C-alpha positions, 0 to 999 in steps of 0.5 A: 664776805666776797665769796660768790654763791657759785664758789660757795656751792662748789665747796658745799657740794664737794665730797672733799670737805666734811659736814663740819667744814661745810658748816664753817663755810656757811657760817663765814659766808653769812648764810646760816639761819638765825639759830645756827648763827646764834650757836656760832656766837655762843661757841665764840663766847664759851669757855672750854667747859661750856664749849664741851657741853655745846659739843655734846648737843651739836658735835658737827658745829663744834668740830667745825668751830674748833677747826676754824678757831683753833686749827688750820681750817681757815688756811686750808679754805683760803688755800683752796680758793675761798676768800675768808 
């Protein structure tokens, strides 16, 4: 990723983005801890039923994952200035 720490910090401190969206920013910037990174990988491998189970335990992360993977979050972040 070619995102600067300063730019990432600006997004993470902004009230314009939800906690789920900020989780995606950290994920895409490669700054999640080991567990959170493994969780993102598990969500990427999960079918809809298992993704639903993960969402029960990790709703913020699942909301972010779905917004990124199936929604327009990537486009919105790029439009806002993140190179992801």
